[in-house]
DRENGULO-48805 format. One record per residue: z, x, y of N, C-alpha, C in turn; chain. Coordinates in Angstrom, 1 decimal, always signed. Atoms other than C-alpha are relative to their C-alpha. Example, Ala and Ser with C-alpha at 12.3 -4.5 7.8 and 13.67 -1.06 7.14 Angstrom:
2
> nw_nu_nv_caw_cau_cav_cw_cu_cv_domar
> +0.0_+0.9_-1.2_+7.8_+12.3_-4.5_+0.0_+0.9_+1.2_A
> +0.0_-0.9_-1.1_+7.1_+13.7_-1.1_+0.8_-0.8_+1.1_A
! end
This chain:
289
> nw_nu_nv_caw_cau_cav_cw_cu_cv_domar
> +1.2_+0.7_+0.5_+14.0_-13.5_+2.6_-0.2_+0.4_-1.5_A
> +0.2_-0.2_+1.4_+13.0_-13.9_-1.0_-0.9_+1.2_-0.3_A
> +0.8_-1.1_+0.4_+11.4_-11.1_-2.9_-1.5_-0.5_-0.2_A
> +1.4_+0.4_+0.2_+7.6_-11.0_-3.1_-0.7_+1.3_-0.3_A
> +0.8_-1.2_+0.3_+4.8_-8.6_-4.2_-0.7_+0.5_+1.2_A
> +0.8_-0.6_-1.1_+2.9_-6.3_-1.9_-1.3_-0.9_+0.1_A
> +1.3_+0.8_-0.2_-0.1_-8.2_-0.3_-1.2_+0.7_-0.4_A
> +1.2_-0.9_+0.3_-2.4_-5.3_-1.3_+0.0_+0.5_-1.4_A
> +0.1_-0.8_+1.2_-3.7_-3.6_-4.3_+0.0_+1.5_+0.5_A
> -0.1_-1.4_-0.6_-2.8_+0.1_-3.8_+0.2_+1.0_-1.0_A
> -0.1_-1.1_+1.0_-3.4_+3.2_-5.8_+1.2_+0.8_+0.2_A
> -1.2_-0.8_-0.1_-0.2_+5.0_-6.5_+1.2_-0.9_+0.5_A
> -1.1_+0.8_-0.5_+1.9_+2.0_-5.4_+1.1_-0.1_-1.1_A
> -1.1_+0.0_+0.8_+5.3_+1.3_-6.9_+0.3_-1.4_-0.6_A
> -0.2_+1.3_+0.5_+4.8_-2.2_-8.2_+0.7_+0.0_-1.3_A
> -0.6_+0.1_+1.3_+5.6_-1.4_-11.8_+1.4_+0.7_-0.1_A
> -1.3_-0.7_+0.0_+8.6_+0.8_-10.9_+1.0_-0.6_+0.9_A
> -0.9_+0.5_-1.0_+10.2_-1.5_-8.4_+1.4_-0.4_-0.5_A
> -1.3_+0.4_+0.5_+13.0_-2.8_-10.6_+0.8_+1.3_-0.3_A
> -0.8_-1.2_+0.2_+14.0_+0.8_-11.5_+0.5_+0.5_+1.3_A
> -0.4_-0.5_-1.3_+14.0_+1.7_-7.9_+1.1_-0.8_+0.7_A
> -1.0_+0.8_-0.6_+16.0_-1.2_-6.8_+1.4_+0.2_-0.5_A
> -1.3_-0.4_+0.6_+18.8_-0.1_-9.1_+0.7_+1.1_+0.7_A
> -0.6_-1.1_-0.7_+19.4_+2.9_-6.9_+0.0_-0.2_+1.5_A
> +0.0_+0.3_-1.5_+19.1_+1.2_-3.5_+1.5_-0.3_+0.4_A
> -1.3_+0.3_-0.5_+22.5_+1.3_-1.7_+0.0_-1.1_+1.1_A
> -0.1_+0.9_-1.1_+23.8_-1.1_+0.9_-0.5_+0.7_+1.3_A
> +0.6_-0.6_-1.2_+22.0_-0.5_+4.2_-0.3_-1.1_+1.0_A
> +0.4_+0.9_-1.1_+21.2_-2.1_+7.6_-1.3_+0.4_+0.7_A
> +1.3_-0.5_-0.6_+18.2_+0.0_+8.6_-0.8_+0.7_-1.1_A
> +0.8_-0.4_+1.1_+15.3_+0.6_+6.3_-1.3_+0.5_+0.5_A
> +1.2_-0.6_-0.5_+12.3_+2.9_+6.8_-0.9_+0.5_-1.2_A
> +0.9_-0.6_+0.9_+9.2_+3.8_+4.8_-1.0_+0.9_+0.8_A
> +0.9_-0.9_-0.7_+7.4_+6.9_+6.3_-1.4_+0.0_-0.6_A
> +1.3_+0.1_+0.7_+4.6_+6.5_+3.7_-0.1_-1.4_-0.6_A
> -0.1_+1.3_+0.5_+4.3_+2.8_+3.4_-1.0_-0.4_-1.1_A
> +1.0_+0.4_+0.9_+1.0_+2.4_+1.6_+0.1_-1.5_-0.2_A
> -0.2_+1.4_+0.3_+1.3_-1.0_-0.2_+1.3_-0.6_+0.3_A
> -1.4_+0.4_-0.3_+5.0_-1.1_+0.7_+0.6_-1.0_-1.0_A
> -0.5_+0.9_+1.0_+5.9_-2.6_-2.6_+1.5_-0.1_+0.0_A
> -1.5_+0.0_+0.0_+9.6_-1.7_-2.2_+0.5_-0.9_+1.1_A
> -0.4_+0.9_-1.1_+9.9_-3.3_+1.2_-0.2_-1.5_-0.3_A
> +0.3_+1.4_+0.3_+8.3_-6.5_+0.0_+0.9_-0.6_-1.1_A
> -0.8_+0.6_+1.2_+10.4_-6.8_-3.2_+1.5_+0.0_+0.3_A
> -1.4_+0.0_-0.3_+13.8_-6.1_-1.6_+0.3_-1.0_+1.2_A
> -0.4_+0.9_-1.1_+15.7_-8.2_+0.9_-0.1_+0.7_+1.3_A
> +0.1_-0.6_-1.4_+15.0_-7.6_+4.6_+1.4_+0.3_+0.5_A
> -1.3_-0.3_-0.7_+17.8_-6.0_+6.6_-0.2_-0.1_+1.5_A
> +0.0_+0.2_-1.5_+18.6_-5.9_+10.3_-1.2_+0.7_+0.7_A
> +1.0_-0.8_-0.6_+16.1_-3.1_+11.1_-1.0_+0.5_-1.0_A
> +1.0_-0.4_+1.0_+12.8_-2.4_+9.2_-1.1_+0.6_+0.7_A
> +1.1_-0.8_-0.6_+10.1_+0.2_+9.9_-0.9_+0.4_-1.1_A
> +1.0_-0.5_+1.0_+6.9_+0.7_+8.0_-1.0_+0.8_+0.8_A
> +0.9_-1.0_-0.7_+4.7_+3.7_+8.9_-1.0_+0.5_-1.1_A
> +1.0_-0.7_+0.9_+1.5_+5.1_+7.4_-1.0_+0.7_+0.9_A
> +1.0_-0.8_-0.7_-1.1_+7.6_+8.5_-1.4_-0.6_+0.0_A
> +1.3_+0.7_+0.1_-4.0_+5.3_+7.5_-0.1_-1.1_+1.1_A
> +0.2_+0.9_-1.1_-5.1_+3.5_+10.7_-0.4_-1.4_-0.4_A
> +0.5_+1.4_+0.5_-7.0_+0.7_+8.9_+1.1_-0.8_-0.7_A
> -1.1_+0.7_+0.7_-4.0_-0.1_+6.7_+1.0_-0.5_+1.0_A
> -1.0_+0.4_-1.0_-1.6_-0.1_+9.7_-0.6_-1.2_+0.9_A
> +0.6_+1.1_-0.8_-4.1_-2.3_+11.7_+0.1_-1.3_-0.8_A
> +0.0_+1.3_+0.8_-4.3_-4.8_+8.8_+1.4_-0.6_-0.1_A
> -1.4_+0.5_+0.0_-0.5_-5.0_+8.5_+0.4_-0.6_+1.4_A
> -0.4_+0.5_-1.4_-0.2_-5.5_+12.3_-0.7_-1.4_+0.2_A
> +0.7_+1.3_-0.1_-2.9_-8.3_+12.3_+0.7_-1.0_-0.8_A
> -0.7_+1.0_+0.8_-1.2_-10.0_+9.4_+1.3_-0.4_+0.6_A
> -1.3_+0.3_-0.6_+2.2_-9.8_+11.2_-0.3_-0.9_+1.3_A
> +0.1_+0.6_-1.3_+0.9_-11.0_+14.6_-1.1_-1.1_+0.1_A
> +1.1_+1.0_-0.1_-2.3_-13.0_+14.0_-0.4_-0.5_-1.4_A
> +0.4_+0.4_+1.3_-2.2_-14.4_+10.5_-1.0_-1.1_-0.1_A
> +1.0_+1.1_+0.0_-4.1_-17.6_+11.3_-1.4_+0.4_+0.4_A
> +1.4_-0.5_-0.4_-6.9_-15.7_+13.0_-0.6_+0.7_-1.2_A
> +0.6_-0.7_+1.2_-7.3_-13.5_+9.8_-0.4_-1.0_-1.0_A
> +0.4_+1.0_+1.0_-7.2_-16.6_+7.6_-1.3_-0.7_+0.4_A
> +1.2_+0.7_-0.4_-9.8_-18.3_+9.7_-1.3_+0.9_-0.2_A
> +1.1_-0.8_+0.1_-12.1_-15.3_+9.7_-0.4_+0.3_-1.5_A
> +0.3_-0.1_+1.4_-11.9_-15.2_+5.9_-0.6_-1.2_-0.6_A
> +0.7_+1.2_+0.4_-13.7_-18.5_+5.8_-1.5_+0.1_+0.4_A
> +1.5_+0.0_-0.2_-17.5_-19.0_+5.6_-0.3_-0.7_+1.3_A
> +0.5_+0.7_-1.2_-19.2_-19.9_+8.9_+0.7_+0.5_+1.3_A
> -0.7_-0.5_-1.2_-17.2_-17.7_+11.3_-0.7_+1.2_+0.7_A
> +0.9_-0.9_-0.8_-20.1_-15.7_+12.7_+0.4_+1.5_-0.3_A
> -0.3_-1.3_+0.4_-19.3_-12.5_+10.8_-1.2_+0.9_-0.1_A
> +1.2_-0.7_+0.1_-22.9_-11.4_+11.0_-0.4_+0.4_-1.5_A
> +0.3_-0.2_+1.4_-23.2_-11.7_+7.2_-1.3_-0.8_-0.3_A
> +1.2_+0.8_+0.4_-26.7_-12.6_+5.9_+0.3_-1.2_-0.9_A
> -0.3_+1.2_+0.7_-26.5_-16.1_+4.6_-0.4_+0.1_-1.5_A
> +0.5_+0.0_+1.4_-28.5_-15.3_+1.5_+1.0_+0.8_-0.9_A
> -1.0_-0.7_+0.8_-25.6_-13.0_+0.4_+1.1_-0.9_-0.4_A
> -1.1_+1.0_+0.3_-23.0_-15.7_+0.6_-0.4_-1.0_-0.9_A
> +0.5_+1.0_+0.9_-25.1_-18.2_-1.1_+0.4_-1.4_+0.4_A
> -0.2_+1.4_-0.3_-24.5_-22.0_-1.3_+1.5_-0.3_+0.1_A
> -1.4_+0.3_-0.2_-20.9_-22.1_+0.0_+0.1_-0.7_+1.4_A
> -0.1_+0.8_-1.2_-20.0_-24.7_+2.6_+0.9_+0.7_+1.0_A
> -0.8_-0.5_-1.1_-18.7_-23.7_+6.0_+1.5_-0.5_-0.1_A
> -1.4_+0.3_+0.1_-14.9_-23.6_+6.1_+0.7_+0.3_-1.3_A
> -0.5_-0.4_+1.3_-14.5_-22.6_+2.5_+0.3_+1.5_+0.0_A
> -0.3_-1.5_+0.1_-12.9_-19.2_+1.6_-1.3_+0.8_-0.3_A
> +1.1_-0.9_+0.2_-15.4_-16.4_+1.7_+0.1_+0.4_-1.5_A
> -0.1_-0.3_+1.4_-16.3_-15.8_-2.0_+0.1_+1.5_-0.3_A
> -0.1_-1.3_+0.5_-15.5_-12.6_-3.9_-1.3_+0.3_-0.8_A
> +1.3_-0.2_+0.6_-19.0_-11.3_-4.7_-0.3_+1.5_+0.1_A
> +0.4_-1.4_+0.0_-20.3_-7.8_-5.7_-0.9_+0.3_+1.2_A
> +1.0_-0.2_-1.1_-23.1_-8.2_-3.1_+0.7_+0.1_+1.4_A
> -0.7_-0.1_-1.3_-20.6_-8.9_-0.3_+0.9_+1.2_+0.1_A
> -0.8_-1.3_+0.0_-18.4_-6.0_-1.4_-0.9_+1.1_+0.5_A
> +1.0_-1.1_-0.4_-21.5_-3.7_-1.0_-0.3_-0.1_+1.5_A
> +0.3_+0.2_-1.4_-22.3_-5.3_+2.4_+1.1_+0.5_+0.9_A
> -1.2_-0.3_-0.8_-18.8_-4.9_+3.8_+0.3_+1.5_-0.1_A
> -0.2_-1.4_+0.2_-18.5_-1.4_+2.4_-1.0_+0.9_+0.8_A
> +1.1_-0.9_-0.5_-21.8_+0.0_+3.6_-0.7_-0.4_+1.3_A
> +0.8_+0.5_-1.1_-23.4_-2.2_+6.3_+0.8_-0.6_+1.1_A
> -0.8_+0.7_-1.0_-20.8_-4.2_+8.1_+0.6_+0.9_+1.1_A
> -0.6_-0.7_-1.1_-19.7_-2.9_+11.5_+1.0_-0.8_+0.8_A
> -1.0_+0.8_-0.8_-16.4_-4.4_+12.8_-0.1_+0.3_+1.5_A
> +0.1_-0.1_-1.4_-16.4_-5.1_+16.5_+1.4_+0.1_+0.7_A
> -1.4_+0.1_-0.6_-12.6_-5.4_+17.0_+1.0_+0.1_-1.1_A
> -1.1_-0.3_+1.0_-9.2_-5.0_+15.3_+0.1_-1.2_-1.0_A
> +0.0_+1.1_+1.0_-9.4_-8.5_+13.7_-1.1_+0.2_-1.0_A
> +1.1_-0.2_+1.0_-12.8_-7.7_+12.1_+0.3_+1.2_-0.8_A
> -0.4_-1.2_+0.8_-11.5_-4.3_+11.0_+1.0_-0.4_-1.0_A
> -1.0_+0.4_+1.0_-8.5_-6.0_+9.3_-0.7_-0.9_-1.0_A
> +0.7_+0.8_+1.0_-10.8_-8.6_+7.7_-0.8_+0.9_-1.0_A
> +0.8_-0.9_+0.9_-13.1_-5.9_+6.3_+0.9_+0.7_-0.9_A
> -0.9_-0.8_+0.8_-10.2_-3.8_+5.0_+0.7_-0.9_-1.1_A
> -0.6_+0.9_+1.0_-8.5_-6.8_+3.4_-0.9_-0.5_-1.1_A
> +1.0_+0.5_+1.0_-11.6_-8.1_+1.7_-0.3_+1.1_-1.0_A
> +0.3_-1.1_+0.9_-12.5_-4.7_+0.3_+1.2_+0.4_-0.9_A
> -1.2_-0.3_+0.8_-8.9_-4.1_-0.8_+0.2_-1.0_-1.2_A
> -0.2_+1.0_+1.0_-8.7_-7.4_-2.7_-1.1_+0.0_-1.1_A
> +1.1_+0.1_+0.9_-12.1_-6.8_-4.4_-0.4_+1.4_-0.5_A
> +0.3_-1.3_+0.5_-12.1_-3.0_-5.1_+0.8_+0.3_-1.2_A
> -0.7_-0.4_+1.2_-11.2_-1.5_-8.4_+1.3_+0.7_+0.3_A
> -1.3_-0.6_-0.1_-7.5_-0.7_-8.5_+0.5_+0.2_+1.5_A
> -0.4_-0.1_-1.4_-7.3_-1.1_-4.7_-0.3_+1.4_+0.6_A
> +0.4_-1.4_-0.5_-8.9_+2.4_-4.2_-0.8_-0.2_+1.3_A
> +0.6_+0.2_-1.3_-9.8_+2.5_-0.5_-0.7_+1.3_+0.5_A
> +0.8_-1.1_-0.4_-11.4_+5.9_-0.4_-1.5_-0.3_-0.2_A
> +1.3_+0.6_+0.0_-15.0_+5.0_+0.5_-0.9_+0.6_-1.2_A
> +0.9_-0.5_+1.0_-16.7_+7.4_-1.9_+0.4_-0.4_-1.5_A
> -0.4_+0.4_+1.3_-14.7_+6.1_-4.9_+0.4_-1.5_+0.0_A
> -0.4_+1.5_-0.2_-14.4_+2.4_-3.7_-1.1_-0.8_-0.7_A
> +0.9_+0.7_+0.8_-16.1_+0.4_-6.4_+0.4_-1.5_-0.1_A
> -0.3_+1.5_+0.3_-16.4_-3.4_-7.0_+0.9_-0.1_-1.2_A
> -0.9_+0.1_+1.1_-13.5_-4.4_-9.2_+0.8_-1.3_+0.0_A
> -0.6_+1.3_-0.1_-12.8_-8.1_-9.0_-0.4_-0.8_-1.2_A
> +0.3_+0.9_+1.0_-12.5_-10.6_-11.8_+0.9_-1.3_+0.2_A
> -0.8_+1.2_-0.3_-11.4_-14.3_-11.5_+1.2_-0.1_-0.9_A
> -1.2_+0.2_+0.9_-9.0_-14.0_-14.5_+1.1_+1.0_+0.4_A
> -1.0_-1.1_-0.2_-7.2_-10.8_-13.3_+0.3_+0.3_+1.4_A
> -0.2_-0.3_-1.4_-7.5_-10.8_-9.5_+0.5_-1.2_+0.7_A
> -0.4_+1.1_-0.8_-6.0_-12.9_-6.8_-1.3_-0.6_+0.6_A
> +1.2_+0.7_-0.4_-8.7_-15.5_-6.1_+0.0_-0.3_+1.5_A
> +0.1_+0.2_-1.4_-10.0_-16.0_-2.5_+0.7_-1.3_+0.5_A
> -0.7_+1.2_-0.4_-8.5_-19.5_-2.4_+1.5_+0.2_+0.2_A
> -1.4_-0.3_-0.2_-5.1_-17.9_-2.6_+0.3_+1.0_+1.0_A
> -0.2_-1.0_-1.0_-5.6_-15.3_+0.1_+0.7_-0.5_+1.2_A
> -0.6_+0.6_-1.2_-4.5_-17.6_+2.9_+1.5_+0.0_-0.2_A
> -1.4_+0.1_+0.3_-1.1_-18.2_+1.3_+0.6_+1.4_-0.1_A
> -0.5_-1.4_+0.1_-0.7_-14.5_+0.6_+0.2_+0.6_+1.4_A
> -0.1_-0.5_-1.3_-1.3_-13.7_+4.2_+1.1_-0.7_+0.8_A
> -1.1_+0.7_-0.6_+1.1_-16.4_+5.4_+1.4_+0.5_-0.4_A
> -1.2_-0.5_+0.5_+3.9_-15.2_+3.2_+0.3_+1.4_+0.5_A
> -0.1_-1.4_-0.4_+3.3_-11.6_+4.1_+0.4_+0.0_+1.5_A
> -0.3_+0.0_-1.4_+3.3_-12.4_+7.8_+1.5_-0.4_+0.3_A
> -1.4_+0.4_-0.2_+6.6_-14.2_+7.5_+1.0_+1.1_-0.3_A
> -0.9_-1.1_+0.4_+8.2_-11.2_+5.8_-0.1_+1.2_+1.1_A
> +0.2_-1.1_-1.0_+6.7_-8.8_+8.5_+0.6_-0.3_+1.4_A
> -0.5_+0.3_-1.4_+8.2_-10.7_+11.5_+1.2_+0.9_+0.3_A
> -1.1_-0.9_-0.5_+10.4_-8.3_+13.5_-0.1_+1.4_-0.6_A
> +0.1_-1.3_+0.7_+9.2_-5.3_+11.4_-0.8_+0.9_+1.0_A
> +0.7_-1.1_-0.7_+8.2_-2.1_+13.3_-1.1_+0.5_-0.9_A
> +1.1_-0.5_+0.7_+4.7_-1.0_+12.2_-0.7_+1.1_+0.8_A
> +0.6_-1.1_-0.8_+3.4_+2.4_+13.3_-1.0_+0.8_-0.8_A
> +0.9_-0.9_+0.6_+0.7_+4.9_+12.6_+0.3_+1.4_+0.6_A
> -0.5_-1.3_-0.5_+2.5_+8.2_+13.1_+0.1_+1.0_-1.1_A
> -0.3_-1.0_+0.9_+3.0_+11.5_+11.4_+1.4_-0.2_-0.5_A
> -1.3_+0.3_+0.6_+5.9_+11.3_+9.0_+1.2_+0.7_+0.7_A
> -1.1_-0.7_-0.7_+8.0_+13.9_+11.0_+0.5_-0.8_+1.2_A
> -0.4_+0.8_-1.1_+8.0_+11.7_+14.0_+0.9_-1.2_-0.4_A
> -0.8_+1.2_+0.5_+9.4_+8.8_+11.9_+1.3_+0.5_-0.4_A
> -1.2_-0.5_+0.5_+12.0_+10.8_+10.1_+0.9_+0.6_+1.0_A
> -0.8_-0.6_-1.1_+13.2_+12.8_+13.1_+0.6_-1.0_+0.9_A
> -0.5_+1.0_-0.9_+13.6_+9.6_+15.1_+0.6_-1.2_-0.7_A
> -0.7_+1.1_+0.8_+15.2_+7.4_+12.4_+1.4_-0.2_+0.5_A
> -1.4_+0.4_-0.4_+18.4_+5.6_+13.3_+1.0_+0.6_-0.9_A
> -1.1_-0.5_+0.8_+21.6_+7.2_+12.1_+0.3_-0.9_-1.2_A
> -0.4_+0.6_+1.2_+22.5_+6.3_+8.5_-1.1_-1.0_-0.6_A
> +1.1_+0.8_+0.6_+19.1_+4.6_+7.8_-0.2_+0.4_-1.4_A
> +0.5_-0.3_+1.3_+17.9_+4.4_+4.3_-1.6_+0.2_+0.1_A
> +1.4_-0.3_-0.1_+14.4_+6.0_+4.0_-0.5_+0.1_-1.5_A
> +0.7_-0.1_+1.3_+12.2_+5.3_+0.9_-1.2_+0.9_+0.3_A
> +1.0_-1.0_-0.3_+10.0_+8.4_+0.9_-0.9_+0.1_-1.3_A
> +1.0_+0.0_+1.1_+6.9_+8.1_-1.4_-1.3_+0.7_+0.4_A
> +1.2_-0.8_-0.4_+4.5_+10.9_-0.5_-1.0_+0.1_-1.1_A
> +1.0_-0.3_+1.1_+1.3_+11.7_-2.4_+0.6_+1.0_-1.0_A
> -0.6_-1.0_+1.0_+2.0_+13.7_-5.6_-0.3_+1.4_+0.4_A
> +0.1_-1.4_-0.3_+2.5_+17.4_-5.3_-1.2_+0.6_-0.8_A
> +1.1_-0.5_+0.8_+0.0_+18.1_-8.2_-0.9_-1.3_-0.2_A
> +0.8_+1.2_+0.2_-2.7_+15.4_-7.8_-1.3_+0.2_+0.7_A
> +1.3_+0.0_-0.6_-6.4_+15.0_-7.1_-0.1_-1.1_+1.0_A
> -0.2_+1.1_-0.9_-5.7_+13.0_-4.0_-1.3_-0.6_+0.6_A
> +1.2_+0.4_-0.7_-9.2_+12.9_-2.6_-0.8_-1.1_-0.8_A
> +0.6_+1.1_+0.7_-10.1_+10.4_-5.3_+0.4_-1.4_+0.5_A
> -0.6_+1.3_-0.4_-7.8_+7.7_-3.9_+0.2_-0.3_+1.4_A
> -0.4_+0.2_-1.4_-7.0_+8.3_-0.3_-1.0_+0.6_+1.0_A
> +0.9_-0.5_-1.0_-9.0_+8.8_+2.9_+0.7_+1.2_+0.7_A
> -0.7_-1.1_-0.7_-6.3_+11.2_+4.3_+0.6_+0.9_-1.0_A
> -0.5_-1.0_+1.0_-5.5_+14.4_+2.4_+1.4_+0.5_+0.4_A
> -1.3_-0.5_-0.2_-1.9_+15.6_+2.1_+0.0_+1.4_-0.6_A
> +0.2_-1.4_+0.4_-2.0_+19.4_+2.0_+1.3_+0.5_-0.6_A
> -1.2_-0.7_+0.5_+0.4_+21.8_+0.2_+1.0_+0.3_+1.1_A
> -0.8_-0.2_-1.1_+1.7_+22.7_+3.6_+0.7_-1.2_+0.5_A
> -0.6_+1.2_-0.3_+2.4_+19.1_+4.3_+1.2_-0.3_-0.9_A
> -1.1_+0.2_+0.9_+4.6_+18.9_+1.2_+1.2_+0.9_+0.5_A
> -1.1_-0.9_-0.5_+6.6_+21.9_+2.5_+0.6_-0.5_+1.3_A
> -0.4_+0.5_-1.3_+6.7_+20.4_+6.0_+0.9_-1.2_-0.2_A
> -0.8_+1.1_+0.3_+8.1_+17.2_+4.5_+1.4_+0.5_-0.5_A
> -1.3_-0.5_+0.5_+10.8_+19.2_+2.6_+0.9_+0.5_+1.1_A
> -0.8_-0.6_-1.2_+11.9_+21.0_+5.8_+0.5_-1.2_+0.8_A
> -0.4_+1.1_-0.8_+12.0_+17.7_+7.7_+1.2_-0.8_-0.7_A
> -1.0_+0.7_+0.7_+14.1_+16.0_+5.0_+1.3_+0.8_+0.1_A
> -1.2_-0.8_+0.0_+16.5_+18.9_+4.8_+0.7_+0.0_+1.4_A
> -0.7_+0.0_-1.3_+17.2_+19.0_+8.6_+0.6_-1.3_+0.4_A
> -0.6_+1.3_-0.3_+18.0_+15.3_+8.5_+0.9_-0.5_-1.1_A
> -0.7_+0.4_+1.2_+19.8_+15.2_+5.2_+1.4_-0.4_+0.3_A
> -1.4_+0.3_-0.2_+23.3_+15.0_+6.7_+0.2_-1.3_+0.8_A
> -0.1_+1.2_-0.8_+22.5_+12.0_+8.9_-0.7_-1.3_-0.6_A
> +0.8_+1.1_+0.5_+20.1_+9.9_+6.8_+0.1_+0.0_-1.5_A
> +0.0_+0.2_+1.4_+20.0_+8.5_+3.3_-1.5_+0.0_-0.5_A
> +1.4_-0.1_+0.5_+16.8_+9.5_+1.4_-0.1_-0.4_-1.5_A
> +0.4_+0.3_+1.4_+15.4_+8.0_-1.8_-1.5_+0.5_-0.1_A
> +1.3_-0.6_+0.0_+12.4_+10.2_-2.6_-0.6_-0.1_-1.4_A
> +0.7_+0.0_+1.3_+9.8_+9.7_-5.4_-1.1_+1.0_+0.0_A
> +1.0_-1.0_+0.1_+7.7_+12.5_-6.6_-0.5_+0.2_-1.5_A
> +0.5_-0.3_+1.4_+5.6_+13.6_-9.6_+1.0_+1.0_-0.7_A
> -1.0_-0.8_+0.8_+7.8_+15.2_-12.3_-0.5_+1.3_-0.4_A
> +0.5_-1.3_+0.2_+6.8_+18.8_-12.0_+1.0_+1.1_+0.3_A
> -1.0_-1.1_-0.2_+8.8_+22.1_-12.1_+0.2_+0.4_+1.5_A
> -0.1_-0.5_-1.4_+8.0_+23.0_-8.5_+0.8_-1.0_+0.9_A
> -0.8_+1.0_-0.8_+9.4_+19.7_-7.1_+1.5_+0.1_-0.4_A
> -1.4_-0.2_+0.4_+12.5_+20.2_-9.2_+0.7_+1.2_+0.7_A
> -0.5_-1.2_-0.7_+12.9_+23.7_-7.7_+0.2_-0.3_+1.5_A
> -0.1_+0.2_-1.5_+12.3_+22.6_-4.1_+1.1_-1.0_+0.4_A
> -1.0_+1.0_-0.3_+14.7_+19.7_-4.3_+1.3_+0.1_-0.8_A
> -1.2_-0.2_+0.8_+17.5_+21.2_-6.4_+1.3_-0.1_+0.7_A
> -1.2_+0.2_-0.8_+19.9_+20.8_-3.5_+0.4_-1.4_+0.1_A
> -0.3_+1.4_-0.1_+19.8_+17.0_-3.7_+1.2_-0.4_-0.8_A
> -1.1_+0.4_+0.7_+22.8_+15.1_-4.9_-0.3_-0.5_-1.5_A
> +0.4_+0.6_+1.3_+21.0_+13.3_-7.7_-1.5_+0.2_-0.2_A
> +1.4_+0.0_+0.4_+17.7_+13.7_-9.6_-0.2_-0.6_-1.4_A
> +0.2_+0.8_+1.3_+16.5_+11.3_-12.3_-1.4_+0.1_-0.5_A
> +1.3_+0.1_+0.7_+13.7_+11.5_-14.8_-0.2_-1.5_-0.3_A
> +0.2_+1.4_+0.2_+12.2_+8.0_-14.8_-1.4_-0.2_-0.6_A
> +1.3_+0.4_+0.6_+9.4_+6.4_-16.9_-0.1_-1.5_+0.0_A
> +0.2_+1.4_+0.1_+7.9_+3.0_-16.9_-1.5_-0.3_-0.4_A
> +1.3_+0.4_+0.4_+4.9_+1.2_-18.3_-0.8_-0.6_+1.1_A
> +0.9_+0.7_-1.0_+2.0_+0.3_-16.1_-1.4_-0.2_-0.7_A
> +1.3_+0.4_+0.6_-1.4_-1.2_-16.7_-1.1_+0.1_+1.1_A
> +1.2_+0.1_-0.9_-4.8_-0.6_-15.1_-0.6_-1.3_-0.2_A
> +0.4_+1.3_+0.1_-5.8_-4.1_-14.3_-1.4_-0.2_-0.5_A
> +1.3_+0.3_+0.4_-8.7_-5.5_-16.2_-0.8_-0.8_+1.1_A
> +0.9_+0.6_-1.0_-11.5_-6.5_-13.8_-1.4_+0.0_-0.4_A
> +1.4_-0.1_+0.2_-15.2_-7.0_-13.7_-0.5_+1.2_+0.6_A
> +0.4_-1.2_-0.6_-15.6_-3.4_-12.8_-1.5_+0.3_-0.5_A
> +1.4_-0.1_+0.3_-19.4_-2.8_-12.6_-0.4_+1.5_-0.2_A
> +0.3_-1.4_+0.0_-19.2_+1.0_-12.5_+0.3_+0.7_-1.3_A
> -0.4_-0.7_+1.2_-17.3_+2.2_-15.5_+0.2_-1.0_-1.1_A
> -0.2_+0.8_+1.2_-17.8_+0.3_-18.7_+0.9_+0.7_-1.0_A
> -1.0_-0.8_+0.8_-14.6_+1.5_-20.4_+0.8_-0.9_-0.8_A
> -0.9_+0.7_+0.9_-12.4_+0.4_-23.2_+1.4_+0.0_+0.5_A
> -1.3_-0.2_-0.4_-9.4_+1.4_-21.2_+0.5_-1.1_+0.9_A
> -0.5_+1.1_-0.8_-9.3_-1.8_-19.1_+1.1_-0.7_-0.6_A
> -1.2_+0.7_+0.6_-5.9_-3.4_-19.6_+0.8_+0.9_-0.9_A
> -0.8_-0.9_+0.8_-4.6_-0.3_-21.4_+1.2_+0.4_+0.7_A
> -1.3_-0.4_-0.6_-1.0_+0.6_-20.9_+0.2_+1.5_+0.1_A
> -0.3_-1.4_-0.2_+0.1_+3.9_-19.5_+1.5_+0.2_+0.3_A
> -1.4_-0.3_-0.3_+3.4_+5.7_-18.8_+0.0_+0.6_+1.4_A
> -0.3_-0.7_-1.3_+4.5_+6.4_-15.2_+1.2_+0.9_-0.2_A
> -1.1_-1.0_+0.2_+6.6_+9.5_-15.1_+0.2_+0.7_+1.4_A
> -0.3_-0.5_-1.3_+8.3_+10.5_-11.8_+1.5_+0.5_+0.1_A
> -1.4_-0.3_-0.4_+11.4_+12.0_-10.3_+0.5_-0.9_+1.1_A
> -0.7_+0.7_-1.1_+13.8_+9.9_-8.3_+1.0_+1.0_+0.6_A
> -0.8_-1.0_-0.7_+15.5_+12.3_-5.8_+0.8_-0.7_+1.1_A
> -0.9_+0.7_-0.9_+18.5_+11.0_-3.9_+1.0_+1.0_+0.6_A
> -0.9_-0.9_-0.7_+20.7_+12.7_-1.3_+1.4_-0.7_+0.2_A
> -1.3_+0.8_-0.1_+23.6_+10.1_-1.6_+0.5_-0.2_-1.3_A
> -0.6_+0.2_+1.3_+26.0_+9.4_-4.3_+0.2_-1.5_-0.3_A
! end
């Protein structure tokens, strides 16, 4: 299937690094992401015979599953007039059947007041907030309105985004497991793209689930005990401790790329840095030649 972008905005995603990463991807028939997140690499590469996306975030996994299995239901619920228990005065003068608008007031309502009743409504809420939150940050305490018509995917295009994503996800295994369960049960000779949270990072700003220092060491041990039977492509922050911990790997590359914090109508931080370019600096760690 043709390459496409991740359907989500995701803090720490590999959208801007995807071309560099693809240069190091070997031939494979089984592909696994234990820390899927926005799954930028899965979506930008060709599908293979067996594909497995996993993440510890239940709401993310639920949204991926609903997109895979019930795309039309999600598209329908993203339209005005579908009994979402949204006060009509918030939506404003929008005809029934039209895409639900991207509004700061709706973002506030879905973030703070809306109570989903089922998995479909949970997916709707997560998708709406993801598409309208600044930089796709889904940690509730740092989830701010961050949508702008010029720089964000507009609601009128969300249906097509969901349809294309669902097509790519057909036949893909989607799970909500601890990474050790995924890696230890991976099919022999699988390629695993392993993109954990940074070793040195203030994670609680971006993610609902904290990855502890012990989790990093647990990941290392898990990778080492499977290194002879699986192919690992690991991305990490470029810090001395990670270099030390993974000095046994076959290859280690210093990589840099340009990325940009998207300009949006962010109402929280009036900053001159919107649209500013930054440098991504990471280690690519590979246990195959």
